[in-house]
N, CA, C and O atoms as CSV, one atom per row, in Angstrom:
chain,resi,resn,atom,element,x,y,z
A,1,UNK,N,N,29.487,9.722,8.042
A,1,UNK,CA,C,29.197,10.983,8.677
A,1,UNK,C,C,27.683,11.143,8.804
A,1,UNK,O,O,26.946,10.854,7.862
A,2,UNK,N,N,27.223,11.598,9.957
A,2,UNK,CA,C,25.798,11.793,10.192
A,2,UNK,C,C,25.260,12.956,9.379
A,2,UNK,O,O,25.973,13.921,9.102
A,3,UNK,N,N,23.998,12.853,9.003
A,3,UNK,CA,C,23.345,13.948,8.301
A,3,UNK,C,C,23.097,15.086,9.278
A,3,UNK,O,O,22.735,14.856,10.432
A,4,UNK,N,N,23.291,16.304,8.816
A,4,UNK,CA,C,23.071,17.478,9.646
A,4,UNK,C,C,21.874,18.237,9.080
A,4,UNK,O,O,22.039,19.125,8.243
A,5,UNK,N,N,20.676,17.893,9.533
A,5,UNK,CA,C,19.474,18.521,8.986
A,5,UNK,C,C,19.367,19.991,9.359
A,5,UNK,O,O,18.756,20.766,8.622
A,6,UNK,N,N,19.941,20.392,10.479
A,6,UNK,CA,C,19.915,21.802,10.862
A,6,UNK,C,C,20.637,22.626,9.799
A,6,UNK,O,O,20.126,23.656,9.358
A,7,UNK,N,N,21.814,22.180,9.388
A,7,UNK,CA,C,22.572,22.877,8.346
A,7,UNK,C,C,21.837,22.827,7.010
A,7,UNK,O,O,21.809,23.819,6.282
A,8,UNK,N,N,21.247,21.686,6.685
A,8,UNK,CA,C,20.569,21.526,5.402
A,8,UNK,C,C,19.341,22.419,5.291
A,8,UNK,O,O,19.007,22.864,4.193
A,9,UNK,N,N,18.665,22.689,6.394
A,9,UNK,CA,C,17.425,23.472,6.367
A,9,UNK,C,C,17.625,24.918,6.803
A,9,UNK,O,O,16.666,25.689,6.845
A,10,UNK,N,N,18.852,25.292,7.126
A,10,UNK,CA,C,19.150,26.630,7.609
A,10,UNK,C,C,18.682,27.693,6.618
A,10,UNK,O,O,19.016,27.642,5.435
A,11,UNK,N,N,17.915,28.646,7.109
A,11,UNK,CA,C,17.453,29.764,6.290
A,11,UNK,C,C,16.163,29.511,5.525
A,11,UNK,O,O,15.652,30.418,4.867
A,12,UNK,N,N,15.634,28.311,5.596
A,12,UNK,CA,C,14.398,27.999,4.885
A,12,UNK,C,C,13.198,28.152,5.821
A,12,UNK,O,O,13.239,27.723,6.975
A,13,UNK,N,N,12.144,28.761,5.313
A,13,UNK,CA,C,10.897,28.838,6.075
A,13,UNK,C,C,9.973,27.759,5.532
A,13,UNK,O,O,9.480,27.854,4.407
A,14,UNK,N,N,9.746,26.743,6.334
A,14,UNK,CA,C,8.966,25.583,5.901
A,14,UNK,C,C,7.766,25.382,6.815
A,14,UNK,O,O,7.868,25.511,8.035
A,15,UNK,N,N,6.629,25.065,6.208
A,15,UNK,CA,C,5.432,24.799,6.995
A,15,UNK,C,C,5.523,23.433,7.679
A,15,UNK,O,O,5.058,23.267,8.807
A,16,UNK,N,N,6.124,22.456,6.994
A,16,UNK,CA,C,6.247,21.090,7.515
A,16,UNK,C,C,7.582,20.519,7.058
A,16,UNK,O,O,8.092,20.886,6.000
A,17,UNK,N,N,8.137,19.633,7.847
A,17,UNK,CA,C,9.331,18.907,7.419
A,17,UNK,C,C,9.127,17.412,7.622
A,17,UNK,O,O,8.481,16.981,8.578
A,18,UNK,N,N,9.680,16.642,6.721
A,18,UNK,CA,C,9.645,15.183,6.776
A,18,UNK,C,C,11.090,14.734,6.609
A,18,UNK,O,O,11.697,14.994,5.570
A,19,UNK,N,N,11.647,14.070,7.604
A,19,UNK,CA,C,13.062,13.722,7.578
A,19,UNK,C,C,13.269,12.242,7.862
A,19,UNK,O,O,12.956,11.749,8.946
A,20,UNK,N,N,13.805,11.544,6.863
A,20,UNK,CA,C,14.240,10.161,7.048
A,20,UNK,C,C,15.749,10.176,7.190
A,20,UNK,O,O,16.431,10.860,6.427
A,21,UNK,N,N,16.282,9.443,8.142
A,21,UNK,CA,C,17.733,9.306,8.304
A,21,UNK,C,C,18.113,7.947,7.740
A,21,UNK,O,O,18.459,7.023,8.476
A,22,UNK,N,N,18.042,7.844,6.405
A,22,UNK,CA,C,18.319,6.570,5.746
A,22,UNK,C,C,18.938,6.837,4.389
A,22,UNK,O,O,18.921,7.967,3.903
A,23,UNK,N,N,19.470,5.821,3.793
A,23,UNK,CA,C,20.035,5.905,2.454
A,23,UNK,C,C,18.929,6.109,1.437
A,23,UNK,O,O,17.808,5.640,1.635
A,24,UNK,N,N,19.233,6.805,0.346
A,24,UNK,CA,C,18.276,6.969,-0.743
A,24,UNK,C,C,17.899,5.649,-1.390
A,24,UNK,O,O,16.870,5.551,-2.060
A,25,UNK,N,N,18.741,4.617,-1.189
A,25,UNK,CA,C,18.459,3.290,-1.736
A,25,UNK,C,C,17.490,2.506,-0.863
A,25,UNK,O,O,16.918,1.513,-1.313
A,26,UNK,N,N,17.300,2.940,0.381
A,26,UNK,CA,C,16.446,2.230,1.326
A,26,UNK,C,C,14.988,2.332,0.890
A,26,UNK,O,O,14.494,3.426,0.618
A,27,UNK,N,N,14.303,1.199,0.824
A,27,UNK,CA,C,12.903,1.216,0.394
A,27,UNK,C,C,11.940,1.478,1.542
A,27,UNK,O,O,10.782,1.821,1.302
A,28,UNK,N,N,12.385,1.326,2.773
A,28,UNK,CA,C,11.534,1.610,3.923
A,28,UNK,C,C,11.818,3.031,4.390
A,28,UNK,O,O,12.776,3.274,5.125
A,29,UNK,N,N,10.974,3.973,3.956
A,29,UNK,CA,C,11.166,5.385,4.232
A,29,UNK,C,C,9.873,5.946,4.815
A,29,UNK,O,O,9.088,6.539,4.075
A,30,UNK,N,N,9.625,5.782,6.108
A,30,UNK,CA,C,8.345,6.186,6.694
A,30,UNK,C,C,8.038,7.674,6.523
A,30,UNK,O,O,6.878,8.037,6.328
A,31,UNK,N,N,9.033,8.527,6.590
A,31,UNK,CA,C,8.766,9.960,6.428
A,31,UNK,C,C,8.464,10.312,4.973
A,31,UNK,O,O,7.667,11.214,4.714
A,32,UNK,N,N,9.087,9.619,4.022
A,32,UNK,CA,C,8.757,9.819,2.615
A,32,UNK,C,C,7.315,9.379,2.352
A,32,UNK,O,O,6.580,10.039,1.618
A,33,UNK,N,N,6.926,8.272,2.951
A,33,UNK,CA,C,5.540,7.815,2.820
A,33,UNK,C,C,4.576,8.835,3.420
A,33,UNK,O,O,3.518,9.097,2.848
A,34,UNK,N,N,4.932,9.413,4.569
A,34,UNK,CA,C,4.092,10.440,5.199
A,34,UNK,C,C,4.007,11.670,4.306
A,34,UNK,O,O,2.936,12.260,4.165
A,35,UNK,N,N,5.128,12.063,3.703
A,35,UNK,CA,C,5.133,13.196,2.773
A,35,UNK,C,C,4.189,12.937,1.610
A,35,UNK,O,O,3.402,13.808,1.240
A,36,UNK,N,N,4.264,11.743,1.030
A,36,UNK,CA,C,3.427,11.415,-0.124
A,36,UNK,C,C,1.944,11.446,0.229
A,36,UNK,O,O,1.119,11.776,-0.624
A,37,UNK,N,N,1.592,11.113,1.458
A,37,UNK,CA,C,0.196,11.182,1.886
A,37,UNK,C,C,-0.230,12.621,2.168
A,37,UNK,O,O,-1.405,12.964,2.032
A,38,UNK,N,N,0.723,13.455,2.557
A,38,UNK,CA,C,0.439,14.825,2.965
A,38,UNK,C,C,0.393,15.808,1.795
A,38,UNK,O,O,-0.469,16.686,1.757
A,39,UNK,N,N,1.308,15.666,0.849
A,39,UNK,CA,C,1.464,16.648,-0.233
A,39,UNK,C,C,0.234,16.682,-1.138
A,39,UNK,O,O,-0.381,15.655,-1.426
A,40,UNK,N,N,-0.099,17.889,-1.574
A,40,UNK,CA,C,-1.261,18.106,-2.446
A,40,UNK,C,C,-0.833,18.857,-3.690
A,40,UNK,O,O,0.232,19.474,-3.713
A,41,UNK,N,N,-1.654,18.808,-4.722
A,41,UNK,CA,C,-1.398,19.528,-5.954
A,41,UNK,C,C,-1.155,21.003,-5.636
A,41,UNK,O,O,-1.947,21.625,-4.927
A,42,UNK,N,N,-0.077,21.555,-6.151
A,42,UNK,CA,C,0.265,22.944,-5.898
A,42,UNK,C,C,1.279,23.136,-4.789
A,42,UNK,O,O,1.842,24.223,-4.660
A,43,UNK,N,N,1.530,22.104,-3.975
A,43,UNK,CA,C,2.538,22.192,-2.919
A,43,UNK,C,C,3.937,22.189,-3.536
A,43,UNK,O,O,4.136,21.691,-4.644
A,44,UNK,N,N,4.879,22.736,-2.822
A,44,UNK,CA,C,6.288,22.712,-3.221
A,44,UNK,C,C,7.041,21.819,-2.249
A,44,UNK,O,O,6.959,22.002,-1.035
A,45,UNK,N,N,7.773,20.853,-2.785
A,45,UNK,CA,C,8.593,19.961,-1.971
A,45,UNK,C,C,10.045,20.387,-2.146
A,45,UNK,O,O,10.547,20.454,-3.268
A,46,UNK,N,N,10.715,20.673,-1.036
A,46,UNK,CA,C,12.116,21.086,-1.051
A,46,UNK,C,C,12.969,19.914,-0.578
A,46,UNK,O,O,12.742,19.369,0.502
A,47,UNK,N,N,13.945,19.531,-1.389
A,47,UNK,CA,C,14.863,18.452,-1.049
A,47,UNK,C,C,16.274,19.024,-1.100
A,47,UNK,O,O,16.673,19.608,-2.107
A,48,UNK,N,N,17.022,18.860,-0.025
A,48,UNK,CA,C,18.376,19.427,0.059
A,48,UNK,C,C,19.252,18.965,-1.100
A,48,UNK,O,O,19.983,19.763,-1.686
A,49,UNK,N,N,19.180,17.695,-1.423
A,49,UNK,CA,C,19.976,17.125,-2.506
A,49,UNK,C,C,19.208,15.936,-3.072
A,49,UNK,O,O,18.667,15.131,-2.314
A,50,UNK,N,N,19.156,15.820,-4.386
A,50,UNK,CA,C,18.363,14.746,-5.008
A,50,UNK,C,C,18.812,13.361,-4.554
A,50,UNK,O,O,17.992,12.444,-4.487
A,51,UNK,N,N,20.091,13.191,-4.242
A,51,UNK,CA,C,20.541,11.870,-3.798
A,51,UNK,C,C,20.003,11.519,-2.417
A,51,UNK,O,O,20.101,10.367,-1.995
A,52,UNK,N,N,19.445,12.477,-1.714
A,52,UNK,CA,C,18.795,12.213,-0.430
A,52,UNK,C,C,17.397,11.641,-0.643
A,52,UNK,O,O,16.847,10.984,0.242
A,53,UNK,N,N,16.826,11.891,-1.816
A,53,UNK,CA,C,15.460,11.452,-2.097
A,53,UNK,C,C,15.430,10.066,-2.728
A,53,UNK,O,O,14.587,9.240,-2.379
A,54,UNK,N,N,16.347,9.810,-3.656
A,54,UNK,CA,C,16.366,8.528,-4.362
A,54,UNK,C,C,17.766,8.265,-4.889
A,54,UNK,O,O,18.542,9.197,-5.103
A,55,UNK,N,N,18.084,7.008,-5.097
A,55,UNK,CA,C,19.415,6.625,-5.554
A,55,UNK,C,C,19.637,7.011,-7.017
A,55,UNK,O,O,20.765,7.311,-7.410
A,56,UNK,N,N,18.565,7.006,-7.835
A,56,UNK,CA,C,18.686,7.355,-9.249
A,56,UNK,C,C,17.542,8.275,-9.650
A,56,UNK,O,O,16.516,8.330,-8.972
A,57,UNK,N,N,17.720,8.996,-10.751
A,57,UNK,CA,C,16.649,9.877,-11.227
A,57,UNK,C,C,15.423,9.077,-11.658
A,57,UNK,O,O,14.297,9.559,-11.540
A,58,UNK,N,N,15.630,7.870,-12.152
A,58,UNK,CA,C,14.501,7.017,-12.544
A,58,UNK,C,C,13.671,6.646,-11.320
A,58,UNK,O,O,12.442,6.704,-11.360
A,59,UNK,N,N,14.337,6.267,-10.238
A,59,UNK,CA,C,13.637,5.938,-8.992
A,59,UNK,C,C,12.915,7.156,-8.456
A,59,UNK,O,O,11.794,7.050,-7.958
A,60,UNK,N,N,13.551,8.312,-8.556
A,60,UNK,CA,C,12.947,9.547,-8.085
A,60,UNK,C,C,11.671,9.859,-8.865
A,60,UNK,O,O,10.636,10.159,-8.270
A,61,UNK,N,N,11.745,9.789,-10.188
A,61,UNK,CA,C,10.588,10.060,-11.035
A,61,UNK,C,C,9.451,9.072,-10.756
A,61,UNK,O,O,8.281,9.454,-10.777
A,62,UNK,N,N,9.788,7.816,-10.496
A,62,UNK,CA,C,8.776,6.811,-10.199
A,62,UNK,C,C,8.106,7.065,-8.860
A,62,UNK,O,O,6.972,6.635,-8.646
A,63,UNK,N,N,8.792,7.761,-7.948
A,63,UNK,CA,C,8.245,8.044,-6.629
A,63,UNK,C,C,7.147,9.101,-6.667
A,63,UNK,O,O,6.301,9.166,-5.774
A,64,UNK,N,N,7.169,9.927,-7.712
A,64,UNK,CA,C,6.242,11.039,-7.805
A,64,UNK,C,C,5.454,10.972,-9.108
A,64,UNK,O,O,5.747,11.716,-10.044
A,65,UNK,N,N,4.462,10.093,-9.181
A,65,UNK,CA,C,3.669,10.003,-10.418
A,65,UNK,C,C,2.883,11.286,-10.634
A,65,UNK,O,O,2.521,11.968,-9.675
A,66,UNK,N,N,2.623,11.611,-11.883
A,66,UNK,CA,C,1.889,12.847,-12.182
A,66,UNK,C,C,0.402,12.695,-12.000
A,66,UNK,O,O,-0.347,13.648,-12.214
């Protein structure tokens, strides 16, 4: 089933959106890379579901170093 980003973002007021249409296991995520270059300390990142960001919590934590 295709991802429905309109439904996922419905009701949210966002300054910017970064959307990859790929599996969380996929290592080639150009929009995730763009997000990582764009985000700054103090920004809030909204993810519809954690499994959309990474396949495991360990992978997710490794994606966002402190």
